[in-house]
C-alpha positions as CSV (number, residue, x, y, z in Angstrom):
1,M,-11.7,-6.4,8.2
2,R,-15.3,-7.1,9.2
3,K,-16.1,-7.9,5.5
4,I,-13.3,-10.5,5.4
5,I,-14.6,-12.2,8.6
6,V,-18.1,-12.4,7.2
7,A,-16.8,-13.8,3.9
8,V,-14.8,-16.5,5.6
9,A,-17.8,-17.4,7.8
10,L,-20.0,-17.6,4.7
11,L,-17.5,-19.8,2.8
12,M,-17.4,-22.2,5.8
13,A,-21.2,-22.3,6.1
14,V,-21.5,-23.2,2.4
15,Q,-18.7,-25.8,2.8
16,G,-20.7,-27.4,5.6
17,V,-23.8,-27.7,3.4
18,A,-21.6,-29.2,0.6
19,L,-20.1,-31.7,3.1
20,A,-23.6,-32.9,4.1
21,Q,-24.4,-33.8,0.5
22,T,-21.1,-35.5,-0.6
23,P,-20.9,-39.2,-1.0
24,A,-18.8,-41.5,1.2
25,D,-15.7,-41.1,-0.9
26,R,-15.2,-37.6,0.6
27,R,-15.0,-35.4,-2.5
28,A,-15.2,-32.0,-0.6
29,W,-13.4,-30.4,2.3
30,G,-12.7,-27.1,4.0
31,Y,-9.5,-25.7,5.3
32,V,-8.0,-22.9,7.4
33,F,-4.4,-21.7,7.1
34,G,-1.8,-19.2,8.2
35,G,1.5,-18.4,6.7
36,A,4.4,-16.1,5.9
37,G,5.8,-14.8,2.7
38,G,6.9,-11.8,0.9
39,A,6.4,-9.4,-2.0
40,S,8.6,-9.3,-5.1
41,G,9.8,-6.0,-6.6
42,S,11.8,-3.1,-5.3
43,G,12.3,-3.5,-1.6
44,S,11.5,-6.6,0.4
45,T,8.4,-6.9,2.5
46,A,7.8,-9.7,5.0
47,L,4.1,-10.6,5.0
48,F,1.7,-12.8,7.0
49,Q,-1.5,-14.3,5.8
50,V,-4.5,-16.0,7.4
51,G,-7.6,-17.4,5.8
52,G,-9.9,-20.3,4.9
53,G,-11.7,-21.9,2.1
54,G,-12.9,-25.1,0.6
55,E,-12.4,-27.5,-2.3
56,G,-14.5,-30.1,-4.1
57,L,-13.7,-32.6,-6.7
58,F,-16.0,-33.2,-9.7
59,Y,-14.0,-35.6,-11.9
60,K,-11.4,-37.9,-10.5
61,G,-8.7,-35.6,-9.0
62,L,-10.0,-32.5,-10.8
63,G,-12.0,-29.9,-8.9
64,M,-12.6,-26.3,-7.9
65,G,-11.9,-24.3,-4.8
66,A,-12.5,-20.9,-3.3
67,E,-10.9,-19.0,-0.4
68,V,-10.8,-15.7,1.4
69,S,-7.7,-14.4,3.2
70,Y,-6.1,-11.4,4.7
71,V,-2.5,-10.4,3.9
72,A,-0.5,-7.7,5.7
73,P,3.1,-6.7,6.5
74,F,4.4,-8.0,9.8
75,R,5.3,-4.5,10.9
76,E,1.9,-3.0,10.1
77,G,-0.7,-5.7,10.7
78,G,-3.7,-3.4,10.1
79,D,-2.4,-2.1,6.8
80,G,-3.2,-5.2,4.6
81,L,-5.5,-6.3,1.9
82,G,-8.1,-9.0,1.4
83,I,-7.7,-11.6,-1.3
84,F,-10.5,-13.7,-2.7
85,S,-9.5,-16.6,-5.0
86,T,-11.3,-19.2,-7.1
87,D,-9.2,-22.0,-8.4
88,I,-9.0,-25.1,-10.5
89,V,-7.3,-27.8,-8.5
90,Y,-5.9,-31.3,-9.2
91,H,-5.2,-33.8,-6.5
92,F,-2.8,-36.7,-7.2
93,N,-3.0,-40.1,-5.6
94,R,-6.2,-39.4,-3.6
95,S,-6.4,-42.8,-2.0
96,S,-3.2,-42.2,-0.1
97,K,-2.8,-40.4,3.2
98,L,-0.3,-38.0,1.6
99,V,-2.0,-36.2,-1.3
100,P,0.0,-33.8,-3.5
101,F,-2.0,-31.1,-5.3
102,V,-1.6,-28.2,-7.8
103,N,-3.9,-25.2,-8.2
104,G,-4.3,-22.0,-10.1
105,G,-6.9,-19.5,-11.0
106,Y,-8.4,-16.0,-10.5
107,S,-7.5,-13.7,-7.6
108,L,-9.3,-10.5,-6.5
109,G,-7.3,-8.2,-4.2
110,F,-9.5,-5.7,-2.3
111,R,-8.9,-2.9,0.2
112,N,-11.4,-0.2,1.1
113,R,-13.1,0.5,-2.2
114,A,-10.1,-0.4,-4.4
115,R,-10.0,-3.6,-6.4
116,S,-7.2,-5.4,-8.3
117,H,-7.7,-8.4,-10.5
118,G,-5.1,-11.0,-11.2
119,G,-4.2,-14.7,-11.0
120,N,-2.5,-17.2,-8.7
121,F,-0.8,-20.6,-8.9
122,G,0.6,-22.9,-6.4
123,G,0.7,-26.4,-5.0
124,G,1.5,-28.5,-1.9
125,V,0.4,-31.6,0.0
126,Q,-2.3,-32.6,2.3
127,Y,-1.5,-35.3,4.9
128,W,-4.7,-36.9,6.2
129,M,-3.7,-37.7,9.8
130,K,-7.2,-39.1,10.6
131,D,-10.2,-39.7,8.4
132,H,-11.6,-36.2,8.9
133,V,-8.5,-34.1,9.8
134,G,-5.5,-33.3,7.6
135,L,-2.3,-31.2,7.7
136,R,-2.0,-28.9,4.7
137,L,1.3,-27.5,3.5
138,E,1.2,-25.1,0.5
139,F,3.0,-22.5,-1.6
140,R,0.9,-19.9,-3.3
141,D,1.9,-17.0,-5.6
142,H,-0.6,-14.1,-6.4
143,G,0.1,-11.7,-9.2
144,F,-2.2,-8.8,-9.9
145,S,-0.7,-6.7,-12.7
146,S,2.6,-6.2,-14.5
147,D,3.5,-3.2,-12.4
148,S,2.6,-4.6,-9.0
149,P,4.7,-7.1,-7.0
150,H,3.9,-10.8,-6.7
151,L,2.7,-11.9,-3.3
152,Y,4.1,-15.3,-2.4
153,E,3.4,-17.3,0.7
154,F,4.3,-20.5,2.4
155,R,1.2,-21.7,4.3
156,V,0.4,-24.3,6.9
157,G,-3.2,-25.3,7.7
158,L,-5.7,-27.8,8.8
159,S,-8.1,-29.5,6.4
160,F,-11.4,-31.0,7.6
161,R,-13.9,-33.2,5.8
């Protein structure tokens, strides 16, 4: 758990440096989120997830993002796993207050010394309530291997730039 907290803090610190160097058109932002979801496969498991990350655009609406999160069953909050994701993102209609987006990329699940590699995809919307603060609504699906369940979440968060 301590490693996850350190990783989230490091991502936010890097995001702060990136924000200081972005032009006035606000091409980079950070976000924090929480959500609920489940795992596919035999048996249903209700999950919660908390985390944070950042995104930056490099060509029109196309960009990259990274995040770190913690996912665990509601009944056993200490029995979860960390997920690190790097993604390619595309944001539509960026000049509007309501900005839909899609994303997908690599996911690394980790717990103790065990690692699992996979992918993720998802999408959602960001509603920029003020110039520097937005509401983020998102769906994300993580898949790690053909024999492990998919982890899917509905997430609500705050974006800041």
